[in-house]
C-alpha positions in Angstrom: 0.3 1.1 21.1 -0.8 4.2 22.8 0.1 7.6 21.5 2.9 8.0 24.1 4.5 4.5 23.5 4.3 5.1 19.7 6.1 8.4 20.0 8.6 6.9 22.3 9.4 4.1 19.9 10.0 6.4 16.8 11.5 9.3 18.7 8.8 11.9 18.2 8.2 14.6 20.9 5.6 13.8 23.5 4.7 17.4 24.2 3.5 18.6 20.8 0.3 18.4 18.7 1.1 16.5 15.6 -1.0 16.8 12.2 0.2 14.0 10.0 0.2 12.9 6.4 1.1 9.2 5.7 1.8 8.2 2.1 3.4 9.4 -1.1 3.7 13.1 -1.6 2.6 12.8 -5.2 0.4 10.5 -7.4 1.2 10.3 -11.2 3.3 13.3 -10.7 0.3 15.2 -9.3 1.0 17.1 -6.0 -1.3 15.9 -3.0 -1.5 19.2 -1.3 0.9 18.9 1.5 2.2 22.4 0.8 -1.2 23.8 1.5 -1.1 21.8 4.8 2.2 23.4 5.5 0.7 26.9 4.9 -2.4 26.1 7.0 0.0 24.9 9.9 1.8 28.3 9.8 -1.4 29.9 10.7 -2.2 27.7 13.7 1.2 28.0 15.3 2.7 25.9 18.0 2.0 22.8 16.2 4.0 19.9 14.5 3.9 18.2 11.1 4.5 14.5 10.8 5.3 13.1 7.3 5.7 9.6 6.5 6.5 8.8 3.1 8.3 10.4 0.3 10.1 11.2 -2.2 12.8 12.6 -0.2 13.3 15.5 -2.5 9.8 16.8 -2.2 9.9 16.2 1.7 13.1 18.4 1.6 11.4 21.1 -0.3 8.5 21.2 1.9 11.0 21.3 4.9 12.7 24.4 3.3 9.5 26.1 2.8 8.5 25.4 6.4 11.6 27.0 7.7 11.3 29.8 5.3 8.0 30.8 6.5 9.3 31.0 10.1 8.3 27.6 11.5 10.7 25.7 13.8 12.7 23.0 12.1 12.3 20.8 15.1 8.6 20.7 14.5 9.0 19.2 10.9 8.9 15.5 11.8 9.9 13.6 8.7 10.2 9.7 8.9 10.8 9.0 5.1 9.6 5.7 3.8 8.9 3.1 6.5 8.0 -0.5 6.1 4.2 -1.2 5.8 3.9 -3.0 9.3 5.3 0.1 10.8 2.5 2.4 9.4 0.2 1.8 12.2 2.9 2.8 14.7 3.2 6.2 13.0 -0.5 6.6 12.8 -0.8 6.1 16.5 1.6 8.8 17.1 -0.4 11.4 15.6 -3.3 13.6 16.9 -4.8 14.4 13.4 -4.5 12.7 10.0 -4.8 15.0 7.0 -5.8 14.3 3.4 -5.3 17.9 1.8 -5.7 16.9 -1.8 -6.2 19.7 -4.4 -9.2 19.6 -7.0 -8.3 17.6 -10.0 -10.6 15.4 -12.0 -8.4 12.4 -10.9 -8.5 13.1 -7.3 -12.3 14.2 -7.3 -13.8 11.4 -9.2 -11.3 8.7 -9.9 -9.4 7.9 -6.8 -10.3 6.1 -3.6 -7.1 6.7 -1.4 -6.1 3.8 0.7 -4.9 6.2 3.4 -8.3 7.3 4.1 -9.4 3.7 5.3 -6.1 3.5 7.2 -6.8 6.7 8.9 -10.2 5.5 9.8 -9.0 2.5 11.3 -6.3 4.2 13.3 -8.8 6.0 15.6 -7.4 9.3 14.9 -9.4 12.4 13.8 -9.3 13.2 10.1 -9.4 16.4 8.1 -9.9 16.0 4.3 -10.7 18.0 1.3 -14.3 18.1 0.3 -14.1 16.2 -2.9 -16.7 13.9 -4.3 -14.5 10.7 -3.8 -13.8 11.6 -0.2 -17.5 12.7 0.5 -18.6 9.1 -0.5 -17.2 7.9 2.7 -16.8 11.0 5.1 -19.6 13.3 6.4 -18.5 16.6 7.7 -18.8 16.9 11.6 -19.7 13.4 11.9 -16.8 11.2 11.3 -14.1 13.7 10.0 -13.8 17.4 8.9 -14.1 18.5 5.4 -12.6 21.7 4.0 -12.5 23.3 0.5 -9.6 21.9 -1.5 -6.4 24.1 -1.6 -7.9 26.5 1.0 -5.2 27.0 3.7 -7.2 29.3 6.0 -10.1 26.9 6.1 -7.8 24.0 6.7 -6.2 26.0 9.6 -9.5 26.7 11.1 -10.4 22.9 11.0 -7.0 22.1 12.6 -7.6 24.7 15.4 -11.2 23.1 16.0 -9.8 19.7 16.4 -6.7 20.9 18.6 -9.1 22.8 20.9 -11.9 20.5 21.2 -10.8 17.1 22.6 -14.5 15.9 22.6 -15.0 16.7 19.0 -11.7 15.1 18.1 -12.6 11.8 19.9 -16.1 11.9 18.5 -15.2 12.1 14.9 -12.2 9.4 15.3 -14.6 7.1 17.1 -17.3 7.4 14.4 -14.8 7.0 11.6 -13.6 3.7 13.2 -17.1 2.3 13.6 -17.8 3.1 10.0 -14.6 1.6 8.6 -15.0 -1.5 10.5 -18.7 -2.0 9.5 -18.3 -1.1 5.9 -14.9 -0.8 4.6 -12.9 -3.8 5.6 -11.7 -6.3 2.9 -14.3 -8.8 4.3 -17.4 -6.3 4.1 -16.1 -5.1 0.5 -16.0 -8.6 -0.8 -19.5 -9.2 0.8 -20.8 -6.0 -0.9 -19.4 -7.1 -4.3 -20.8 -10.6 -4.0 -24.2 -9.1 -3.0 -24.1 -7.0 -6.0 -23.3 -9.9 -8.4 -26.2 -11.9 -6.8 -28.6 -9.1 -7.3 -27.7 -8.9 -11.0 -28.2 -12.6 -11.5 -31.5 -12.7 -9.7 
C-alpha cells in the first residue's frame, strides 16, 4: 500500500514524520538500542516514533522515558506484536527505518538481522549502527546512513538529514531495494550457497 493508505489502515497520523523500529526490543536479554533512538528523536523535535514488536513492558518503559524527556505522548506510536503478514503494512507507514544496535560482540560479528533485509525490501530509507555485521551489507550514503553505535547526537543528525532531504531519502531507499532484490532474496542466497559448494568440489 501507499504510505497514506498504510497509515489510514493502522490508525497512524498522516501529518507526521515517523522513524520506526520493527522487531523485538531485545535479543537474548541484550537491549537493541531503541532507548538511544528515543534520545536522538528528542534532539530532532516534531517527529514521531513507530514501534512494532515487544515485549510490552520494555515498550512501556520507553514510552515513560519518552514522556519524561518532554516528548508528546501522541507521537509515541506503539503497535505491539503484529502478525507476520501485517509487517509490510507497518513498514509502508514509516518514513525511516532504524537499526540502532549498540556495540556488543554478538551484534558486531555474530548477527545478521532479518529486519535489515525487510527494511531494504520495504523501499524505506534506513539508518543503522556502523557495525561490521551491518557494514557487510550497507554502504554509508549509498543505500543507507551509518552512525556510530550508541551515539544519540550522531543518530539525530542522520535523522535530520533524511527528514530534510527527500532526494537523499529516496536515493538510499531505492538503492537498498535494488541491492536486496539482486543479492539477498532467499533465491539469491540459495544460489550463492550452491555456487560456493560447486566451487569447493571443482
